C-alpha angles and dihedrals in degrees: 000000000000114000119225117192125208118281117284133196103233125185111247090229089064093056126085118208106204108194091186089061095046114092091216106097095214141356111215123218090235092056091049092051092048092049091046090055090051093048091049091055103034103020127236104317097190126030119232120246119237138177127212111239139169126237098027120159122269094013094293117163101199137045120209114246095177131002105053092148093047089051091050091049092052089047088052089053088051092238113170095215142015134209111253145169113230111217123202139189097027128132127219096265093050089048090055091047090052090049091051096044093049092051093045091052089055089053093224102118125097119228088253093056091048091049094049091048091053090049090054095047104039128046117226092256093062109105122240090238093056092044091052092050094050096051095033096241133123122271089241091054090054093043093058094049092048089051090054090058089065095058120095119263096261092057092044089052090052089056089048091052089046093240084124124034142194091269088058090050091053092050093046091052090067092061127090107276090238091061102039098091093045091050091048092052092049090050091048093049090051092052091046088054087057098254112153105234116163118232111271095028101127124151110251093195115111126201118273112292118249126227092260093054092049091049089050090053091050088051090050092053092047091052087054088051091245107143102152133092100327092057093044091051092052089047088051090053089057091047095248096115127052121240090238090060091053091049091050093049091048092053091048091050090050092051091049090051093051091048091052091047094053092044091056092049 
């Protein structure tokens, strides 16, 4: 188990704020000023978490594990010291997990920041189930963030700027992989034009299927030993089955349905 000491008052000059370590992609000046105003009125509500390390820049003794924005706000207020927990016996991966978990719990991260943090912490071969257990999140939560990593940079940036959201990501996941990026860009362009499109409203309609795709679907049905109406309809689309045959099969299916209905009654 990780050991947390009692709170300490640590001089700011002894603390190193490594933005490359922090899972938050950026800390804006406005957010620092707003937090500083709150700290000035109400005090620091939650101590930062630091770790003692060797070879830090500028003679610092501690690196921030969690609380980079709180540190920056106190620095803005020109405080000489800040209340902190000193954490011991923790490796680099666990430190990153703690940084991510602490930020998630505060509900301040964008989906992009969460996705990038997971990519830094967990190799591709780590299962979603194990990932979820380590950071105490659901498998589905992890799945969505891992999916986001596979989108191109412009789409990732849209999720970071909250032009696209997790509900959009869920809706996009139901589309054919070949059309996901195109659908995401169309949705993004519509929102940038000012169109009011609720999160999760993604067109499910795919382009017209080609002959090869239809043949693949027929093959899928046949492997499942489904040889009735669905296969015949697809065959009709390709021109291999006559319309009269489809009508006959439909009538037979209707009769079978009515017989089953009456039998159950």
